[in-house]
C-alpha positions as CSV (number, residue, x, y, z in Angstrom):
1,X,-5.0,-20.9,134.1
2,X,-4.9,-24.0,136.7
3,X,-6.6,-21.6,139.4
4,X,-9.2,-21.7,140.0
5,X,-9.9,-25.3,138.5
6,X,-12.0,-25.5,135.6
7,X,-15.2,-28.1,135.6
8,X,-13.0,-30.2,133.0
9,X,-9.9,-30.1,135.2
10,X,-12.5,-31.7,137.9
11,X,-13.6,-33.7,136.5
12,X,-10.3,-35.4,135.3
13,X,-9.3,-35.3,138.5
14,X,-12.3,-37.3,139.7
15,X,-11.7,-39.8,136.7
16,X,-8.1,-40.5,138.2
17,X,-9.0,-41.3,141.7
18,X,-9.8,-37.4,142.7
19,X,-5.9,-36.4,142.2
20,X,-2.8,-37.2,140.0
21,X,-0.9,-36.5,143.3
22,X,-2.4,-39.5,144.8
23,X,-2.3,-41.7,142.2
24,X,2.0,-40.7,142.3
25,X,2.2,-40.9,146.0
26,X,0.9,-44.6,145.5
27,X,4.1,-45.6,143.8
28,X,6.2,-44.9,146.6
29,X,5.2,-47.2,149.1
30,X,4.8,-49.8,146.8
31,X,8.3,-49.5,145.8
32,X,9.8,-49.2,149.2
33,X,7.8,-52.7,150.4
34,X,8.4,-54.4,147.2
35,X,4.5,-54.7,146.5
36,X,4.1,-56.2,143.0
37,X,0.2,-56.3,143.4
38,X,-1.9,-54.6,140.9
39,X,-2.6,-51.0,141.7
40,X,-5.6,-50.4,143.5
41,X,-7.5,-47.4,142.5
42,X,-10.2,-47.2,145.9
43,X,-7.1,-49.1,148.4
44,X,-5.9,-45.8,149.6
45,X,-5.4,-47.3,153.2
46,X,-3.2,-49.7,151.3
47,X,-0.5,-47.2,150.9
48,X,-1.0,-44.1,152.7
49,X,0.2,-45.2,156.0
50,X,3.6,-44.2,154.5
51,X,2.5,-40.3,155.1
52,X,-0.2,-39.8,157.3
53,X,-0.8,-41.5,160.9
54,X,-3.0,-44.4,161.6
55,X,-6.6,-43.6,163.0
56,X,-6.6,-47.0,165.0
57,X,-6.8,-46.1,168.4
58,X,-4.2,-49.2,169.1
59,X,-2.0,-47.7,167.3
60,X,-2.3,-43.9,167.5
61,X,-3.3,-42.7,171.1
62,X,-3.5,-39.1,170.3
63,X,-7.5,-38.1,169.3
64,X,-6.9,-35.2,167.8
65,X,-4.5,-36.4,165.3
66,X,-7.1,-39.3,164.6
67,X,-9.6,-37.0,163.9
68,X,-7.8,-34.8,161.7
69,X,-6.5,-37.7,160.0
70,X,-9.7,-39.1,159.1
71,X,-10.7,-35.9,157.9
72,X,-7.7,-35.9,155.3
73,X,-9.4,-39.8,154.6
74,X,-12.8,-38.9,153.7
75,X,-11.8,-35.7,151.6
76,X,-9.2,-37.7,149.7
77,X,-11.7,-40.9,149.0
78,X,-15.1,-39.4,148.9
79,X,-15.1,-37.2,145.5
80,X,-18.5,-35.3,146.8
81,X,-16.6,-33.7,149.5
82,X,-13.3,-33.7,147.5
83,X,-15.4,-31.5,144.5
84,X,-17.0,-29.1,147.5
85,X,-14.4,-28.2,149.1
86,X,-12.2,-27.3,145.4
87,X,-15.5,-25.4,144.6
88,X,-15.2,-23.6,148.1
89,X,-11.6,-22.1,146.7
90,X,-9.9,-24.5,149.3
91,X,-7.3,-26.2,147.3
92,X,-5.5,-28.2,150.3
93,X,-6.9,-31.8,149.1
94,X,-4.7,-31.2,146.1
95,X,-1.6,-29.6,147.8
96,X,-1.4,-31.8,150.1
97,X,-0.6,-34.9,148.5
98,X,1.3,-33.1,146.2
99,X,3.6,-32.4,148.7
100,X,4.3,-35.6,149.9
101,X,7.7,-37.6,148.2
102,X,7.1,-39.6,145.3
103,X,9.0,-41.9,143.1
104,X,11.1,-39.4,141.4
105,X,12.9,-39.5,138.0
106,X,16.3,-41.1,137.6
107,X,16.2,-43.7,140.8
108,X,18.8,-45.8,138.7
109,X,21.1,-42.7,138.8
110,X,21.0,-41.9,142.3
111,X,17.6,-39.9,142.5
112,X,16.1,-41.8,145.7
113,X,15.9,-39.3,148.3
114,X,11.8,-38.1,147.3
115,X,12.0,-35.2,150.0
116,X,8.8,-34.0,148.5
117,X,7.8,-30.3,149.1
118,X,8.4,-28.4,152.7
119,X,6.9,-25.1,151.5
120,X,4.2,-26.2,149.9
121,X,3.2,-28.2,153.2
122,X,3.7,-25.9,155.5
123,X,2.3,-23.3,153.7
124,X,-1.1,-25.0,154.3
125,X,-4.0,-23.8,156.5
126,X,-6.7,-25.8,156.6
127,X,-10.2,-24.8,158.4
128,X,-12.8,-26.8,156.9
129,X,-16.4,-27.2,157.7
130,X,-19.1,-29.0,155.8
131,X,-22.0,-29.9,157.9
132,X,-22.7,-33.7,158.5
133,X,-19.5,-34.3,156.5
134,X,-15.9,-33.0,158.2
135,X,-15.1,-30.3,160.6
136,X,-11.1,-29.7,160.6
137,X,-8.8,-27.3,161.4
138,X,-4.9,-27.9,161.2
139,X,-2.0,-26.4,159.6
140,X,0.5,-28.7,157.7
141,X,3.0,-30.1,159.4
142,X,6.6,-31.2,157.2
143,X,8.1,-34.7,158.1
144,X,11.2,-36.1,156.7
145,X,11.9,-39.6,157.5
146,X,14.9,-41.9,157.5
147,X,14.6,-45.5,157.0
148,X,16.8,-48.6,157.8
149,X,16.8,-52.2,158.5
150,X,15.6,-53.9,161.5
151,X,18.8,-54.9,162.9
152,X,20.6,-52.0,161.3
153,X,21.7,-49.4,164.3
154,X,24.1,-47.8,162.8
155,X,24.2,-44.2,164.0
156,X,24.1,-41.4,161.3
157,X,27.2,-40.8,159.9
158,X,29.3,-38.0,157.7
159,X,27.6,-36.7,154.6
160,X,30.8,-37.6,153.0
161,X,30.3,-41.6,154.1
162,X,26.5,-42.0,153.4
163,X,27.2,-42.5,149.8
164,X,29.7,-45.2,150.5
165,X,27.0,-46.9,152.4
166,X,24.3,-46.4,149.6
167,X,26.5,-47.9,147.1
168,X,27.2,-51.4,149.2
169,X,23.8,-51.8,151.0
170,X,21.6,-52.4,148.5
171,X,19.0,-53.4,150.6
172,X,18.8,-49.9,152.2
173,X,17.9,-47.8,148.9
174,X,16.4,-44.8,150.7
175,X,18.1,-42.3,152.5
176,X,15.3,-39.8,153.4
177,X,11.3,-39.0,151.8
178,X,9.4,-36.5,153.0
179,X,5.4,-36.1,154.2
180,X,3.0,-33.8,155.4
181,X,0.7,-34.3,157.7
182,X,-1.8,-32.7,160.3
183,X,-0.4,-30.6,162.7
184,X,-2.0,-32.3,165.5
185,X,-0.1,-34.9,164.9
186,X,3.2,-35.7,166.5
187,X,6.5,-37.2,165.1
188,X,5.6,-40.0,167.4
189,X,2.2,-40.5,166.2
190,X,3.7,-41.2,162.4
191,X,6.8,-43.3,163.8
192,X,4.6,-45.8,165.5
193,X,2.2,-45.9,162.1
194,X,5.6,-46.9,160.0
195,X,6.9,-49.2,162.6
196,X,4.1,-51.0,163.0
197,X,3.6,-51.4,159.1
198,X,7.1,-51.8,158.3
199,X,7.6,-54.4,160.6
200,X,6.2,-56.8,158.0
201,X,9.1,-56.0,155.6
202,X,12.1,-56.0,158.3
203,X,12.4,-52.6,158.1
204,X,11.8,-49.5,160.7
205,X,11.3,-45.7,160.7
206,X,14.9,-44.7,162.3
207,X,14.3,-40.7,162.3
208,X,11.3,-38.5,162.0
209,X,12.0,-34.9,162.1
210,X,8.7,-32.7,161.8
211,X,8.5,-29.0,161.5
212,X,5.7,-27.0,161.1
213,X,5.6,-22.7,160.0
214,X,5.0,-21.3,164.2
215,X,7.7,-24.0,165.3
216,X,9.8,-21.2,167.4
217,X,13.3,-22.4,169.0
218,X,13.9,-20.2,172.4
219,X,16.5,-19.0,173.5
220,X,18.1,-21.0,176.5
221,X,21.2,-19.6,178.9
222,X,24.1,-21.0,176.9
223,X,22.3,-19.0,173.6
224,X,22.2,-16.4,175.8
225,X,25.4,-16.6,177.0
226,X,27.0,-16.5,173.8
227,X,25.0,-13.2,172.7
228,X,26.3,-11.7,175.3
229,X,30.2,-12.6,174.7
230,X,29.6,-11.8,171.0
231,X,28.3,-8.5,172.0
232,X,31.4,-7.7,174.3
233,X,33.4,-8.8,172.1
234,X,31.6,-6.3,169.2
235,X,31.9,-3.9,171.8
236,X,35.7,-4.1,172.5
237,X,36.1,-4.0,168.8
238,X,34.1,-0.7,168.4
239,X,35.7,0.9,171.2
240,X,38.9,0.0,170.2
241,X,38.7,1.5,166.7
242,X,37.3,4.3,168.3
243,X,40.1,5.1,170.4
244,X,42.3,4.2,167.6
245,X,41.2,6.4,165.5
246,X,40.8,9.7,167.9
247,X,44.5,8.6,168.8
248,X,45.6,9.1,165.3
249,X,43.1,12.4,164.7
250,X,44.4,14.2,167.6
251,X,48.2,13.0,167.4
252,X,48.2,11.7,171.0
253,X,50.6,8.6,170.1
254,X,51.7,9.0,173.5
255,X,48.1,7.4,174.8
256,X,49.3,3.9,173.1
257,X,52.0,3.3,175.8
258,X,49.4,3.7,178.4
259,X,46.5,1.7,179.8
260,X,44.6,1.8,176.6
261,X,47.5,-0.6,174.8
262,X,44.9,-3.4,175.9
263,X,42.1,-1.8,174.9
264,X,43.8,-0.6,171.4
265,X,44.7,-4.5,170.4
266,X,40.8,-5.2,169.5
267,X,40.4,-2.4,167.4
268,X,39.0,-3.1,164.5
269,X,40.2,-0.7,162.6
270,X,43.7,-1.5,162.9
271,X,42.9,-5.4,162.9
272,X,41.7,-4.8,159.2
273,X,44.6,-2.8,158.3
274,X,46.9,-5.5,158.9
275,X,44.8,-8.4,157.0
276,X,44.5,-6.3,154.4
277,X,47.5,-4.1,154.0
278,X,49.3,-5.6,151.0
279,X,53.3,-5.6,151.3
280,X,54.6,-5.1,147.8
281,X,58.3,-4.3,149.4
282,X,60.0,-7.7,148.5
283,X,61.8,-9.0,152.0
284,X,64.3,-12.1,151.4
285,X,63.1,-13.0,154.9
286,X,59.4,-13.5,153.8
287,X,59.0,-17.0,151.4
288,X,56.5,-14.7,149.4
289,X,55.2,-17.8,147.3
290,X,53.7,-19.5,150.2
291,X,50.8,-16.7,150.2
292,X,49.4,-18.1,146.6
293,X,50.1,-22.0,147.6
294,X,47.7,-21.0,150.9
295,X,45.3,-19.3,149.0
296,X,45.3,-21.6,146.1
297,X,45.4,-24.9,148.8
298,X,42.1,-23.4,150.7
299,X,40.1,-23.4,147.7
300,X,41.0,-26.7,146.5
301,X,39.7,-27.8,150.2
302,X,36.6,-26.0,149.7
303,X,35.8,-27.3,146.2
304,X,36.6,-30.9,147.1
305,X,34.1,-29.9,150.4
306,X,31.7,-28.7,148.3
307,X,31.6,-31.7,145.7
308,X,31.6,-34.5,148.7
309,X,29.5,-32.9,151.2
310,X,26.6,-32.2,148.8
311,X,26.2,-36.7,148.2
312,X,24.0,-36.3,151.1
313,X,21.8,-33.8,149.7
314,X,22.2,-34.9,145.9
315,X,19.7,-36.2,143.2
316,X,22.3,-38.3,141.6
317,X,24.4,-40.2,144.2
318,X,25.2,-42.9,142.3
319,X,27.0,-40.5,139.9
320,X,30.0,-40.8,142.0
321,X,30.6,-43.4,140.1
322,X,31.8,-41.1,137.4
323,X,34.0,-38.4,139.9
324,X,37.0,-40.6,139.4
325,X,36.9,-41.1,135.3
326,X,38.8,-37.7,133.8
327,X,41.5,-35.2,134.8
328,X,39.2,-32.8,136.8
329,X,37.4,-35.7,138.3
330,X,41.2,-36.9,139.4
331,X,41.6,-33.7,140.8
332,X,38.2,-33.2,143.0
333,X,38.6,-36.8,144.4
334,X,42.3,-35.8,145.1
335,X,41.4,-32.6,146.8
336,X,42.7,-34.2,150.2
337,X,46.7,-33.7,149.0
338,X,45.8,-29.6,149.5
339,X,46.3,-30.6,153.3
340,X,49.1,-32.0,152.6
341,X,50.2,-28.9,151.1
342,X,49.3,-26.9,154.9
343,X,51.3,-30.0,156.8
344,X,54.2,-29.0,154.4
345,X,53.8,-25.4,154.8
346,X,53.7,-25.5,158.7
347,X,56.5,-27.7,159.1
348,X,58.7,-25.1,156.4
349,X,57.4,-22.2,158.4
350,X,58.1,-24.0,162.2
351,X,61.9,-24.7,161.3
352,X,62.5,-21.9,159.3
353,X,61.6,-19.5,161.8
354,X,62.8,-21.4,164.9
355,X,66.0,-21.5,163.1
356,X,66.4,-17.6,162.3
357,X,65.3,-17.1,165.8
358,X,68.1,-19.1,167.5
359,X,70.1,-17.5,164.9
360,X,69.7,-14.2,166.2
361,X,69.2,-14.7,169.9
362,X,71.2,-17.5,170.7
363,X,68.2,-19.7,172.1
364,X,64.7,-20.7,171.7
365,X,61.9,-20.1,174.3
366,X,60.4,-24.0,174.5
367,X,57.7,-22.7,177.0
368,X,56.6,-20.2,174.3
369,X,56.9,-23.0,171.9
370,X,53.9,-24.4,173.3
371,X,51.9,-21.4,174.7
372,X,52.1,-19.8,171.6
373,X,50.5,-22.6,169.5
374,X,47.2,-23.2,171.8
375,X,46.7,-19.1,172.2
376,X,47.0,-18.9,168.6
377,X,44.9,-21.9,167.7
378,X,42.5,-22.2,170.3
379,X,40.5,-19.2,170.4
380,X,38.9,-19.6,167.2
381,X,38.3,-22.8,167.5
382,X,36.4,-22.0,170.7
383,X,34.1,-19.2,169.6
384,X,33.4,-21.2,166.2
385,X,32.3,-24.1,168.1
386,X,30.4,-21.7,170.8
387,X,28.6,-20.3,167.8
388,X,27.3,-23.8,166.4
389,X,26.3,-25.4,169.5
390,X,24.1,-22.2,170.6
391,X,22.8,-19.6,168.1
392,X,23.6,-21.5,164.7
393,X,20.2,-23.8,165.7
394,X,18.3,-20.6,165.2
395,X,19.0,-20.3,161.5
396,X,18.1,-23.7,160.5
397,X,15.0,-24.2,157.9
398,X,14.7,-26.9,155.5
399,X,13.6,-30.6,155.2
400,X,17.2,-31.9,157.0
401,X,17.5,-29.4,159.6
402,X,17.1,-32.5,161.9
403,X,20.0,-34.6,160.6
404,X,21.7,-31.4,160.6
405,X,20.9,-30.6,164.2
406,X,21.8,-34.1,165.7
407,X,25.1,-34.5,164.0
408,X,26.8,-30.6,163.7
409,X,24.5,-29.1,166.1
410,X,24.2,-31.8,168.9
411,X,28.2,-32.4,168.2
412,X,29.2,-29.3,169.3
413,X,27.1,-29.3,172.4
414,X,28.6,-32.9,173.5
415,X,32.3,-32.5,172.1
416,X,33.1,-29.0,171.9
417,X,36.3,-29.6,174.3
418,X,37.4,-32.0,171.2
419,X,38.1,-29.6,169.0
420,X,39.5,-27.0,171.9
421,X,42.0,-29.6,172.9
422,X,43.4,-31.0,169.6
423,X,41.6,-34.4,169.9
424,X,39.2,-34.5,167.4
425,X,40.8,-37.2,165.3
426,X,40.7,-39.7,167.8
427,X,37.0,-39.3,168.2
428,X,34.0,-40.7,165.9
429,X,32.1,-38.0,166.4
430,X,33.1,-34.2,166.7
431,X,31.7,-30.5,166.2
432,X,34.3,-29.2,163.9
433,X,35.3,-32.5,162.0
434,X,37.8,-30.4,159.8
435,X,39.7,-30.1,162.7
436,X,41.2,-33.3,163.0
437,X,43.4,-31.3,160.9
438,X,44.5,-29.2,163.6
439,X,44.7,-31.7,165.8
440,X,47.0,-34.1,163.8
441,X,49.1,-30.7,163.1
442,X,49.5,-30.3,166.9
443,X,50.0,-33.9,168.1
444,X,53.0,-33.5,165.6
445,X,54.3,-30.4,166.9
446,X,54.2,-31.1,170.3
447,X,56.6,-34.1,169.5
448,X,58.9,-32.5,167.0
449,X,61.0,-30.3,168.9
450,X,63.0,-34.3,169.3
451,X,64.2,-33.4,165.9
452,X,64.2,-29.6,166.1
453,X,66.5,-29.6,168.9
454,X,69.2,-31.7,167.3
455,X,69.2,-29.9,164.3
456,X,69.1,-26.3,166.1
457,X,72.5,-27.6,168.6
458,X,74.1,-30.0,166.5
459,X,73.1,-29.9,163.2
460,X,75.2,-33.2,161.9
461,X,73.3,-34.9,164.8
462,X,70.0,-33.5,164.0
463,X,70.0,-34.1,160.3
464,X,70.2,-37.7,161.0
465,X,67.4,-37.7,163.0
466,X,65.6,-36.2,161.1
467,X,66.3,-38.7,158.3
468,X,65.5,-41.6,160.9
469,X,62.4,-39.9,161.4
470,X,61.3,-39.5,158.1
471,X,62.0,-43.2,157.3
472,X,59.4,-44.2,160.2
473,X,56.8,-41.7,159.5
474,X,56.9,-43.1,155.7
475,X,57.1,-47.0,156.9
476,X,54.3,-46.5,159.3
477,X,51.6,-45.8,156.6
478,X,53.3,-48.3,154.2
479,X,53.1,-51.1,156.6
480,X,49.7,-50.7,157.7
481,X,48.7,-50.3,154.2
482,X,50.2,-53.7,153.6
483,X,49.2,-55.8,156.1
484,X,45.6,-54.3,156.1
485,X,44.8,-53.5,152.3
486,X,44.1,-50.1,153.1
487,X,43.0,-48.5,149.6
488,X,45.7,-46.2,148.1
489,X,43.6,-43.2,148.4
490,X,40.4,-42.0,150.5
491,X,37.9,-41.9,147.8
492,X,39.5,-45.2,146.0
493,X,36.7,-46.9,143.7
494,X,37.7,-50.7,144.0
495,X,41.0,-52.2,145.1
496,X,41.8,-55.4,144.2
497,X,42.1,-57.2,147.7
498,X,39.4,-55.9,150.2
499,X,40.3,-54.1,153.2
500,X,41.0,-56.5,156.4
501,X,40.5,-54.1,158.8
502,X,39.1,-50.8,159.2
503,X,42.2,-48.7,159.8
504,X,42.9,-45.2,159.9
505,X,45.6,-44.0,157.9
506,X,44.0,-40.5,157.2
507,X,43.6,-38.9,160.3
508,X,46.6,-40.1,162.7
509,X,49.4,-38.2,163.3
510,X,51.7,-41.2,162.6
511,X,50.6,-41.5,159.5
512,X,50.6,-38.0,158.2
513,X,53.5,-36.9,159.9
514,X,55.8,-37.5,156.9
515,X,54.6,-34.5,155.1
516,X,55.2,-32.3,158.0
517,X,58.3,-33.6,158.2
518,X,59.4,-32.6,154.4
519,X,58.2,-29.2,155.4
520,X,61.1,-29.6,158.3
521,X,63.5,-30.4,155.5
522,X,62.7,-27.2,153.3
523,X,62.8,-25.1,156.1
524,X,66.4,-26.6,157.2
525,X,67.4,-26.2,153.4
526,X,66.1,-22.4,153.0
527,X,67.6,-21.7,156.3
528,X,71.2,-23.2,155.1
529,X,70.8,-21.3,151.6
530,X,70.1,-18.3,153.4
531,X,71.7,-15.1,152.2
532,X,73.8,-17.4,149.7
533,X,73.3,-16.6,145.6
534,X,72.0,-19.8,144.7
535,X,72.7,-20.0,141.0
536,X,71.7,-22.9,138.8
537,X,72.2,-23.8,135.0
538,X,69.3,-23.7,132.7
539,X,68.9,-27.2,132.3
540,X,69.3,-27.7,136.0
541,X,66.4,-25.4,136.6
542,X,64.3,-26.9,133.4
543,X,65.0,-30.5,135.2
544,X,64.0,-29.6,138.6
545,X,60.5,-28.2,137.0
546,X,60.5,-31.4,135.2
547,X,60.5,-34.2,137.7
548,X,58.5,-32.1,140.2
549,X,55.7,-31.5,137.5
550,X,55.9,-35.4,136.6
551,X,55.9,-36.1,140.9
552,X,53.0,-34.2,141.2
553,X,51.1,-35.4,138.1
554,X,51.6,-39.2,139.4
555,X,50.2,-38.2,142.8
556,X,47.6,-36.6,141.6
557,X,46.2,-38.6,138.7
558,X,48.3,-41.9,138.9
559,X,45.3,-44.0,139.9
560,X,43.2,-42.8,137.3
561,X,43.3,-45.7,135.4
562,X,42.4,-47.6,138.4
563,X,39.8,-45.4,140.4
564,X,36.9,-45.7,138.5
565,X,33.8,-47.7,138.1
566,X,33.8,-47.8,134.5
567,X,35.8,-50.4,132.5
568,X,37.5,-50.8,135.6
569,X,41.2,-52.0,135.7
570,X,42.0,-53.9,139.2
571,X,45.2,-52.1,141.3
572,X,47.6,-54.7,142.0
573,X,48.4,-54.6,146.0
574,X,52.4,-53.7,145.3
575,X,51.8,-50.5,143.6
576,X,48.6,-49.9,146.1
577,X,51.0,-50.2,149.0
578,X,53.4,-47.9,147.5
579,X,51.3,-45.1,146.6
580,X,49.2,-45.6,149.9
581,X,52.6,-45.0,152.0
582,X,54.5,-42.5,149.4
583,X,52.2,-40.4,147.8
584,X,51.8,-37.7,150.4
585,X,55.3,-37.2,151.1
586,X,56.0,-37.5,147.2
587,X,53.5,-34.3,146.8
588,X,55.2,-32.3,149.7
589,X,58.6,-32.9,148.1
590,X,57.2,-31.5,144.7
591,X,56.3,-28.5,146.7
592,X,59.6,-28.6,148.3
593,X,61.0,-27.8,144.7
594,X,58.5,-25.2,144.3
595,X,59.1,-23.1,147.2
596,X,62.9,-23.8,147.0
597,X,63.4,-22.5,143.3
598,X,60.7,-19.6,143.8
599,X,62.2,-18.6,147.0
600,X,66.0,-18.8,145.2
601,X,65.1,-16.7,141.9
602,X,64.3,-19.8,139.9
603,X,60.8,-19.7,139.9
604,X,60.4,-17.5,137.4
605,X,56.4,-16.8,136.2
606,X,55.6,-19.4,138.5
607,X,57.0,-17.2,141.3
608,X,55.5,-14.1,139.7
609,X,52.3,-15.6,140.1
610,X,52.6,-17.2,143.6
611,X,54.2,-14.4,145.2
612,X,52.1,-11.7,143.8
613,X,51.1,-9.0,146.7
614,X,47.3,-9.6,146.1
615,X,47.4,-13.2,147.7
616,X,48.5,-11.8,151.1
617,X,45.0,-10.9,152.6
618,X,43.6,-14.2,152.1
619,X,46.6,-15.6,152.6
620,X,46.3,-14.1,156.3
621,X,42.6,-15.5,156.4
622,X,42.7,-19.1,155.5
623,X,42.8,-20.4,159.3
624,X,39.6,-18.7,160.1
625,X,38.3,-19.9,156.3
626,X,39.0,-23.6,157.2
627,X,37.1,-23.1,160.4
628,X,33.9,-21.7,159.0
629,X,33.3,-23.2,155.8
630,X,32.7,-26.7,156.2
631,X,30.1,-25.8,159.1
632,X,28.7,-23.3,156.1
633,X,28.5,-26.1,153.9
634,X,26.7,-28.5,156.4
635,X,24.1,-25.8,157.6
636,X,23.6,-25.5,153.6
637,X,22.8,-29.3,152.9
638,X,19.8,-28.4,156.0
639,X,18.5,-25.6,154.2
640,X,18.5,-26.8,150.8
641,X,14.6,-27.7,149.7
642,X,15.5,-30.1,147.3
643,X,18.0,-32.8,146.2
644,X,20.5,-30.7,144.2
645,X,22.2,-32.2,140.8
646,X,26.1,-32.6,141.2
647,X,27.8,-31.5,138.5
648,X,31.1,-29.5,138.2
649,X,29.7,-25.8,137.0
650,X,27.6,-26.2,140.2
651,X,30.1,-27.0,142.4
652,X,32.6,-24.3,141.4
653,X,29.4,-21.8,141.6
654,X,28.9,-23.1,145.3
655,X,33.0,-23.1,146.1
656,X,32.5,-19.3,145.1
657,X,30.0,-18.4,147.3
658,X,31.1,-20.3,150.1
659,X,34.1,-18.5,149.8
660,X,32.3,-15.5,149.6
661,X,30.2,-15.9,152.7
662,X,32.8,-17.5,154.5
663,X,35.4,-15.1,153.6
664,X,33.2,-12.3,155.4
665,X,32.8,-14.8,158.6
666,X,36.4,-15.3,158.7
667,X,37.3,-11.6,158.6
668,X,34.7,-11.3,161.7
669,X,36.2,-14.7,163.6
670,X,39.8,-13.1,163.0
671,X,38.8,-10.0,164.3
672,X,37.3,-11.2,167.5
673,X,39.9,-13.6,167.9
674,X,43.4,-13.9,166.7
675,X,43.9,-10.2,166.0
676,X,43.4,-9.2,169.9
677,X,45.1,-12.5,170.7
678,X,48.1,-11.6,169.0
679,X,48.4,-8.1,170.1
680,X,47.6,-9.5,174.0
681,X,50.5,-11.8,173.5
682,X,52.7,-9.3,172.6
683,X,52.0,-6.7,175.0
684,X,52.3,-9.9,177.3
685,X,55.1,-11.5,176.4
686,X,58.2,-10.5,175.4
687,X,60.0,-12.7,172.7
688,X,63.4,-11.8,171.7
689,X,64.0,-12.3,167.7
690,X,60.3,-12.2,167.3
691,X,60.9,-10.3,164.2
692,X,62.7,-13.0,162.3
693,X,59.8,-15.5,163.2
694,X,57.1,-13.0,162.1
695,X,58.6,-12.7,159.2
696,X,59.2,-16.4,158.4
697,X,55.3,-16.7,158.8
698,X,54.5,-13.9,156.7
699,X,55.6,-10.6,158.2
700,X,53.0,-8.7,160.1
701,X,50.2,-11.4,159.2
702,X,47.6,-11.5,162.2
703,X,45.8,-14.6,160.5
704,X,48.2,-18.0,159.7
705,X,47.3,-21.6,159.0
706,X,50.4,-22.6,160.2
707,X,52.7,-20.9,163.0
């Protein structure tokens, strides 16, 4: 076996400059600096500065660090010391350089993230004494280093944007690399060494993150506060469940009307039953196909995120060039349309519910319209952000934890209020980045009564207002795309004309309102035909499905010919503008037919599939799943030990894993926030017509992405 090394192996190591790992490590700094001089077997000093702090006291002031690094130098360069250490059964001279990040295979395919081997590094415990030669004691300290050009002061950007930077900035070919150094050295010791040497090549070490096995994160006041809050919630859930079960067991139902009713809203027992109850009885008030649409759209969201979030930690970043070449690629690339599905569902359910409520009781409580929205959406966001800002950092352990801490965790400490106040989409940094959706949706929700009020009280005027607002909502993204040459899709390979200004047409309410407004049209249409037996001839039904399928297919796959890096055909400006302005509304128009046909009895097998009762539990969890899975995916990028290879199989496996773990976390989040809030709202605010509005949103669902 390899361990312990044989005499022949030791002779081979000495012949190859004591360690093949050192030979491999020499290539990385040469590649970074562009050094084209011949390899020098004895020139350790010419490249090892990439991995170890300097021993020059003018550069590194830390004497303990300099002494330990000097001992490492002696061991690696002196074959006598090197072999004596190995003969003692101490293999750290092999393991230390072996854990360094080196030139990897597949550089031209984007594998330029040599992270090294963190576990190999932090598992080192060196206590070496050879009389008159070396005397050193240290543990391995793993460091991840990020580079940039001297003039580049750009803050770190999100994982989905970083691959773009790598493609358009050839001068910045590396993201992170890893090294291992003695624990007596600090991140600053390594950084000043790197800056001193890299200055010659007009580069700098932007970030140096270091960690050892002995590193601990102490609980602070905020951590303790959140833990106490979680314990209080857990106690209330358990106490409520005990009371709930006891009342049923002893048949003391009158207690439900006393003071205990405020505790019973926390009952984990009842709220779990509400989540997982499957209603098999058909209700004409319920738009049952919405359940399947929600779950499938959420799966699409998670699958799309699993693709693009992993670009940051992938070993084939340049493989992004092929993520636009065929049907399955375009399906992943256009996963953003799943968000438009939720926008559409939100507008539909809101309009259908309010019109039903008004027809039942003759009025709409507009104060509760806003109160209800905030108290339903804000608590899960607040609790998720609080956990991420505090105790989440205690589970971070991996090469990229520094990046995750500076982005996700630190953003939650600094910008927790943005998600809570639905302003995420107007900031460059945010805690829950996916809450740009709830922000846009809420911002449109706030002004939607401009359309809803005339639609309720003056039907013809309301239709005219809705039509005018819809036209405006389509015109805005179209005009912006035409004026500033905005790409037709979020992840478009390359348009014929470059974008002239960085204009956000993706996460702004004035550019995304059209999807919600198509949902409003759908809700109004379903209310208008409510109670009527809609009969369509077979050819009419088939024509409707054919048109809807054609529209949806053109939206998803119409850009495939142009959205590619291989044998690319440039997309002319005119169709690019039309697609950018109308594609999302067109997608929702196709969904309108699906909902209308399914709800009026013309959905056949599609309605049987989408309206199947088995979708209901997951449908009720879509909102909390949406909140927890993206942070889970970001944490995963910080926990993986080596760059991962992106392909379809791994993305599907990751999606299943994220949905399973995220589903468990979503249930807990729902039990702590949504269930109690809904129960408390019903106790404190008596809302006439509530039953109809609940029916419009999925009958007794305690979790709704849109309400």
